[in-house]
C-alpha positions as a printed NumPy array, in Angstrom:
array([[ -67.731, -182.456,   48.032],
       [ -70.104, -184.508,   45.912],
       [ -72.884, -186.136,   47.921],
       [ -73.153, -189.936,   48.02 ],
       [ -76.524, -191.11 ,   49.366],
       [ -76.92 , -194.   ,   51.74 ],
       [ -79.062, -195.528,   49.031],
       [ -80.11 , -194.509,   45.562],
       [ -83.432, -195.415,   44.018],
       [ -83.54 , -196.229,   40.341],
       [ -86.979, -196.884,   38.898],
       [ -86.858, -199.386,   36.063],
       [ -89.196, -202.011,   34.615],
       [ -92.127, -200.963,   36.765],
       [ -90.295, -201.419,   40.09 ],
       [ -91.965, -199.199,   42.687],
       [ -90.178, -196.814,   45.024],
       [ -91.033, -197.388,   48.679],
       [ -92.668, -194.16 ,   49.914],
       [ -91.836, -195.051,   53.513],
       [ -88.149, -195.377,   52.662],
       [ -88.155, -192.085,   50.811],
       [ -89.979, -190.374,   53.681],
       [ -87.308, -191.721,   56.011],
       [ -84.484, -190.146,   54.027],
       [ -86.416, -186.95 ,   53.411],
       [ -87.105, -186.649,   57.123],
       [ -83.422, -187.155,   57.948],
       [ -81.62 , -185.272,   55.166],
       [ -84.352, -183.059,   53.753],
       [ -83.8  , -184.355,   50.21 ],
       [ -83.468, -187.439,   48.036],
       [ -82.137, -187.99 ,   44.523],
       [ -83.981, -190.496,   42.353],
       [ -81.526, -191.549,   39.667],
       [ -83.209, -192.099,   36.299],
       [ -86.714, -191.674,   37.734],
       [ -88.118, -189.734,   34.78 ],
       [ -89.19 , -191.755,   31.763],
       [ -86.999, -191.048,   28.691],
       [ -90.118, -189.97 ,   26.813],
       [ -90.889, -187.348,   29.455],
       [ -87.284, -186.122,   29.332],
       [ -87.491, -185.867,   25.529],
       [ -90.795, -183.96 ,   25.658],
       [ -89.439, -181.6  ,   28.313],
       [ -86.341, -180.913,   26.265],
       [ -88.468, -180.289,   23.167],
       [ -90.512, -177.718,   25.091],
       [ -87.343, -175.925,   26.2  ],
       [ -85.866, -176.08 ,   22.707],
       [ -88.999, -174.297,   21.5  ],
       [ -88.612, -171.62 ,   24.191],
       [ -84.989, -171.176,   23.201],
       [ -85.831, -170.894,   19.501],
       [ -88.508, -168.292,   20.183],
       [ -86.135, -166.278,   22.366],
       [ -83.452, -166.286,   19.679],
       [ -85.983, -165.365,   16.984],
       [ -87.214, -162.42 ,   19.061],
       [ -83.685, -161.155,   19.692],
       [ -82.771, -161.524,   16.037],
       [ -85.904, -159.674,   14.922],
       [ -85.048, -156.867,   17.338],
       [ -81.568, -156.629,   15.856],
       [ -79.906, -157.628,   19.117],
       [ -78.235, -160.701,   17.602],
       [ -77.491, -161.59 ,   13.998],
       [ -77.702, -165.387,   14.115],
       [ -80.084, -168.004,   15.48 ],
       [ -77.586, -170.727,   16.328],
       [ -78.631, -173.109,   13.593],
       [ -76.5  , -176.244,   13.787],
       [ -75.409, -175.657,   17.375],
       [ -76.32 , -178.078,   20.159],
       [ -79.168, -177.363,   22.587],
       [ -76.852, -176.629,   25.515],
       [ -74.645, -174.225,   23.529],
       [ -77.031, -172.086,   21.474],
       [ -77.911, -169.333,   23.932],
       [ -74.351, -169.074,   25.225],
       [ -72.967, -168.658,   21.715],
       [ -75.586, -166.367,   20.21 ],
       [ -76.185, -164.17 ,   23.269],
       [ -72.713, -163.843,   24.757],
       [ -72.873, -160.066,   24.257],
       [ -76.473, -159.573,   25.412],
       [ -76.929, -161.935,   28.366],
       [ -79.087, -159.411,   30.245],
       [ -81.682, -159.599,   27.467],
       [ -82.084, -163.379,   27.697],
       [ -84.893, -164.412,   30.089],
       [ -83.44 , -165.738,   33.345],
       [ -86.511, -167.953,   33.682],
       [ -89.693, -169.053,   31.948],
       [ -92.954, -169.582,   33.872],
       [ -96.165, -168.645,   32.088],
       [ -94.623, -170.081,   28.922],
       [ -94.643, -173.591,   30.423],
       [ -98.317, -174.165,   29.632],
       [ -97.568, -176.416,   26.671],
       [ -98.734, -180.007,   26.074],
       [ -95.174, -181.381,   26.154],
       [ -94.887, -180.593,   29.883],
       [ -98.13 , -182.217,   31.033],
       [ -96.565, -185.576,   31.896],
       [ -93.665, -183.955,   33.76 ],
       [ -96.012, -182.13 ,   36.128],
       [ -99.114, -184.363,   36.111],
       [ -97.84 , -187.842,   35.184],
       [ -99.122, -190.815,   37.162],
       [ -95.715, -191.915,   38.515],
       [ -94.816, -188.557,   40.009],
       [ -98.318, -187.719,   41.221],
       [ -98.651, -191.102,   42.982],
       [ -95.278, -190.563,   44.64 ],
       [ -96.106, -187.032,   45.773],
       [ -99.513, -188.039,   47.139],
       [ -97.694, -190.636,   49.265],
       [ -94.951, -188.312,   50.469],
       [ -97.233, -185.369,   51.237],
       [-100.03 , -187.56 ,   52.606],
       [-102.875, -185.465,   51.233],
       [-106.342, -185.938,   49.756],
       [-105.685, -183.292,   47.128],
       [-102.369, -182.542,   45.468],
       [-101.636, -179.083,   44.109],
       [ -99.031, -178.017,   41.566],
       [ -97.797, -174.948,   43.418],
       [ -97.826, -171.726,   41.335],
       [ -94.051, -171.631,   41.025],
       [ -93.027, -173.842,   38.095],
       [ -89.965, -172.664,   36.223],
       [ -87.55 , -173.476,   33.409],
       [ -84.12 , -171.898,   33.867],
       [ -81.423, -171.425,   31.221],
       [ -78.401, -170.721,   33.431],
       [ -75.897, -168.975,   31.194],
       [ -72.156, -169.017,   31.889],
       [ -70.395, -166.223,   33.771],
       [ -73.542, -164.273,   34.595],
       [ -74.278, -162.702,   37.971],
       [ -77.993, -162.985,   37.157],
       [ -77.81 , -166.689,   37.93 ],
       [ -75.984, -166.543,   41.253],
       [ -78.174, -168.299,   43.835],
       [ -77.38 , -167.414,   47.447],
       [ -78.28 , -169.621,   50.42 ],
       [ -82.022, -169.513,   51.075],
       [ -85.133, -171.487,   52.027],
       [ -88.006, -171.422,   49.544],
       [ -90.529, -171.505,   52.385],
       [ -89.238, -168.11 ,   53.518],
       [ -89.751, -166.348,   50.17 ],
       [ -92.695, -164.646,   48.509],
       [ -93.567, -165.004,   44.832],
       [ -91.377, -162.008,   43.929],
       [ -88.364, -163.47 ,   45.717],
       [ -88.572, -161.11 ,   48.685],
       [ -88.758, -162.406,   52.272],
       [ -92.252, -163.666,   53.04 ],
       [ -93.86 , -161.42 ,   55.649],
       [ -96.224, -164.082,   57.003],
       [ -95.817, -165.211,   60.61 ],
       [ -93.412, -168.122,   61.062],
       [ -96.138, -170.444,   62.355],
       [ -98.161, -169.726,   59.205],
       [ -95.174, -170.545,   56.986],
       [ -94.565, -173.777,   58.89 ],
       [ -98.217, -174.801,   58.723],
       [ -98.305, -174.446,   54.936],
       [ -94.753, -175.367,   53.903],
       [ -93.193, -177.347,   56.761],
       [ -92.971, -180.921,   58.036],
       [ -95.252, -182.397,   60.672],
       [ -93.004, -185.324,   61.616],
       [ -94.672, -187.734,   59.206],
       [ -95.475, -185.866,   56.009],
       [ -94.158, -182.848,   54.153],
       [ -96.725, -180.175,   53.385],
       [ -94.789, -178.873,   50.376],
       [ -92.054, -180.598,   48.362],
       [ -89.797, -179.192,   45.658],
       [ -88.808, -181.075,   42.508],
       [ -85.812, -180.3  ,   40.299],
       [ -84.414, -181.903,   37.168],
       [ -81.772, -180.971,   34.618],
       [ -81.884, -181.403,   30.855],
       [ -78.09 , -181.502,   30.618],
       [ -75.377, -183.066,   32.793],
       [ -74.816, -180.758,   35.762],
       [ -71.576, -180.465,   37.739],
       [ -70.059, -177.927,   40.109],
       [ -68.425, -176.246,   37.101],
       [ -71.737, -175.802,   35.3  ],
       [ -73.567, -174.512,   38.37 ],
       [ -75.042, -177.414,   40.304],
       [ -77.244, -176.905,   43.327],
       [ -75.776, -177.087,   46.829],
       [ -77.642, -178.418,   49.863],
       [ -77.121, -178.226,   53.619],
       [ -78.247, -181.748,   54.654],
       [ -80.68 , -181.761,   57.558],
       [ -81.115, -177.982,   57.515],
       [ -84.879, -178.319,   57.05 ],
       [ -84.95 , -179.052,   60.782],
       [ -83.628, -175.572,   61.658],
       [ -86.933, -173.757,   61.245],
       [ -87.316, -170.581,   59.198],
       [ -84.131, -168.523,   59.314],
       [ -83.913, -164.758,   58.934],
       [ -83.699, -163.728,   55.249],
       [ -82.603, -160.373,   53.862],
       [ -83.296, -158.856,   50.443],
       [ -80.138, -157.85 ,   48.585],
       [ -81.634, -156.187,   45.501],
       [ -83.089, -157.037,   42.116],
       [ -82.192, -159.83 ,   39.739],
       [ -79.948, -158.166,   37.165],
       [ -82.049, -157.024,   34.21 ],
       [ -85.391, -157.766,   35.924],
       [ -86.942, -155.219,   38.301],
       [ -89.817, -157.55 ,   39.219],
       [ -87.692, -160.315,   40.762],
       [ -85.65 , -159.867,   43.903],
       [ -82.546, -161.582,   45.243],
       [ -82.818, -162.709,   48.842],
       [ -80.503, -164.692,   51.095],
       [ -80.256, -166.013,   54.615],
       [ -78.625, -163.493,   56.927],
       [ -74.903, -164.2  ,   56.262],
       [ -73.797, -164.614,   59.875],
       [ -76.353, -167.402,   60.319],
       [ -74.62 , -169.404,   57.577],
       [ -71.069, -169.243,   58.962],
       [ -71.192, -172.648,   60.669],
       [ -73.785, -174.302,   58.416],
       [ -71.915, -173.818,   55.145],
       [ -69.151, -176.204,   56.225],
       [ -71.526, -179.143,   55.73 ],
       [ -72.649, -178.109,   52.216],
       [ -72.726, -180.785,   49.52 ],
       [ -72.863, -180.588,   45.716],
       [ -75.884, -182.03 ,   43.92 ],
       [ -74.641, -183.245,   40.537],
       [ -77.232, -184.728,   38.168],
       [ -77.874, -186.28 ,   34.78 ],
       [ -80.965, -185.872,   32.576],
       [ -83.711, -188.12 ,   33.936],
       [ -82.694, -187.695,   37.575],
       [ -85.309, -186.216,   39.892],
       [ -84.239, -184.28 ,   42.982],
       [ -86.924, -183.968,   45.671],
       [ -86.321, -181.682,   48.621],
       [ -88.103, -179.973,   51.465],
       [ -89.36 , -176.435,   50.957],
       [ -87.505, -175.744,   54.226],
       [ -84.105, -177.054,   53.113],
       [ -81.305, -174.485,   52.906],
       [ -79.942, -174.529,   49.385],
       [ -78.079, -172.42 ,   46.865],
       [ -76.096, -172.969,   43.686],
       [ -72.736, -172.293,   42.145],
       [ -72.521, -169.883,   39.22 ],
       [ -72.113, -171.538,   35.829],
       [ -68.404, -171.315,   34.933],
       [ -68.478, -173.715,   32.003],
       [ -67.705, -171.687,   28.91 ],
       [ -70.21 , -171.973,   26.077],
       [ -72.554, -174.182,   28.113],
       [ -76.071, -173.429,   29.364],
       [ -77.315, -175.32 ,   32.415],
       [ -80.941, -175.966,   31.508],
       [ -83.103, -177.098,   34.421],
       [ -86.699, -177.118,   35.613],
       [ -88.033, -176.771,   39.133],
       [ -91.56 , -177.067,   40.449],
       [ -93.366, -177.805,   43.706],
       [ -96.256, -179.846,   45.042],
       [ -98.356, -178.895,   48.049],
       [-101.252, -180.301,   50.039],
       [-104.156, -178.792,   48.098],
       [-106.115, -177.987,   51.252],
       [-103.414, -175.59 ,   52.465],
       [-102.752, -171.962,   51.573],
       [-100.223, -170.941,   48.902],
       [ -99.869, -167.554,   50.652],
       [ -99.955, -166.032,   47.169],
       [-102.711, -164.592,   44.989],
       [-102.17 , -167.551,   42.642],
       [-103.613, -170.896,   43.714],
       [-101.882, -173.259,   41.297],
       [-103.5  , -176.302,   39.705],
       [-104.99 , -179.516,   41.09 ],
       [-102.943, -182.554,   40.045],
       [-104.924, -185.265,   41.85 ],
       [-107.973, -185.075,   44.065],
       [-109.757, -187.661,   46.166],
       [-112.28 , -184.954,   47.026],
       [-113.417, -183.737,   43.607],
       [-111.903, -185.236,   40.452],
       [-113.483, -182.498,   38.337],
       [-110.97 , -180.058,   39.825],
       [-108.017, -181.935,   38.285],
       [-106.106, -180.885,   35.198],
       [-106.693, -184.108,   33.282],
       [-105.116, -183.682,   29.851],
       [-102.347, -181.906,   27.929],
       [-105.043, -179.791,   26.289],
       [-106.393, -178.632,   29.657],
       [-102.884, -177.762,   30.787],
       [-102.241, -175.754,   27.623],
       [-105.525, -173.853,   28.078],
       [-104.721, -173.024,   31.709],
       [-102.502, -170.203,   32.942],
       [-100.183, -169.299,   35.793],
       [-102.813, -168.682,   38.466]])
């Protein structure tokens, strides 16, 4: 079923979102959808960045002789599906290091979102967690099947995190007032169940860290693993699953502890383009070799990434 929130927040004409109200819903449900939160200019810049990634991917495949056309004249959401229908495994399932481009600075570091995250996380220093991703979800591909999981339980490679549960909770959990880590997600195209929307288990962030099992590699990528919650643990929980359908400009915020997954994309000729990223209290541990980037700091402003040029010069670290 499609989820209908008890209230929806639409940010227009400088009207502020109440952080206390958002914290209330996040604490209860583990997520909130902010309809139209992202400025149209930020949406346009984000789409332009992904169009560039798409164009470069198609150019590389054409140069290699894998495809014979670059999709000129086709719409953004159709190009990869049309040109790469016979070589899906050779299309990147995600882009990460490639996101260090000026067009994405305001999406990750903009004042509206950084103010909101500082309020929700309740920290003196806000970190962009080293897990920011653009995903072109192609139709009818097993590579993009997302099983039920909790991000707090996973390592950077997608395998189960081997840290002690209390360590995971201390760095990624919820202390009753503030979230230590929050996920953000937005789509660049309309997303429905048919095109592979996310699915949430409302309130499941309260269940602690569940047992996860690794099921293999992402198809075509031997450096990324597929991991899911132990199936028998999901038998009762899955009955309360809801669909998270979105439009460009919507921002989905959810707990790093929330159980979530996604449908496969079954919409022929359509690519579900989306971006996901996370914010964390900058004084906590990422539990990864990479430490991310400081978005805002009340402790040392010189640590912040302060311009599109600085973001472009940085790297996934």
